[in-house]
N, C-alpha and C positions, 0 to 999 in steps of 0.2 A: 559374790561376783567373780566370774571365771577371769582368766588372762586374757583372752580374746576378745570380751565384752570392754574390758578395761582398755585394750588397745584400740579397740573401734572408737571409744570414747575419746582418748587423748589425740590419734588421728584427727579425726571430726573439729576438735575444739583446736586444734591447731592451725587446720586448714581455713577454718570459716569462722566469721564473727558472729557467736552463737550468741542469741538473745535466748533460746530455749533449747535444750539437747535432752533427749531420752534416747536411749539405748537399752532395749528389753531383749533377753534369750528367750528366745520362742521356741526351744526346743520340745518342750513340755507339749506342744500341739502337733509335734512331727514324732515318726517311729523311732528316730534316731536318740529322741530324748535330750535334757538341757545340759548335761555333762559333756555331750558332743561338741556343743557350741557351734554348730552349723546355720541354724536360724535365727536371726535376728530381725527385730521392728525399731526402725529408726525416726523418729520425730526431730526434726530440725528446723529453727526457726531463726531467719538471718535476713539483713536489710541486701546481702548479695544475692538474694533471690529476684528481689525487685526487677520488674521488665524481663523476668526470663520465664520461659515455659517449662511445664512439667517435665518435658524430656530432658530440657538443658539443664534443670537443677539436679536431676536424677544422675545424668552424665557426669556432674561435677562430684557427685559425691562416689560413684564406681570410679573415677579416676584415683581420688583419695585413697579408696579402699581397693585399689587393683589386685595387689600382692594377698590380700586376705581371700579377695573372690577368686583368684588362681589356685587359693589352696583350700583350706578349712572350711570357709564360708562357702555354704551350698545357696542360701537364699536371703534376701534383704525385702523387708516389706518396708517402702519408704514412704514417708509422709512430709513434705516439706512446704514450709511457709514463710511468707515475709511476716514482719510483725503486724501489719495491720490484718491480715489474713488470719493470725494466730487470735488477735484479739476477738474477730469473730467467731472462728472455730473452737478455741479454747480447749480442744482435747481431738486427738487422731481416734480414726475408727479402731475398732476390734479386728484384729486378723482371724478368721475362722480357721478351725480345725483342720489339719491336713486331710484330704479323704482317704489316704492310704495309711492313716495311723492307724495302730493295731493295738 
């Protein structure tokens, strides 16, 4: 696990009451590669998402990770759930490879 991935995990754990959190470095699906730590998939389950639409959930994460998104992190695939939604879903979708991957 790289330092940016660990930083994202720490920030999200601090900001949210996480019932479940996965932060995956998906750089291998993009041309920059995993070592660049630029593309991440975040699956976050929290009671704080109850009653909030997807856009509000994503904005909350973007706010917490604003420094990272202004710098090194190029893209986040966000999957946000309440505990009840996660109980039904159980897994986040696979992120497709980037069309520009060489």
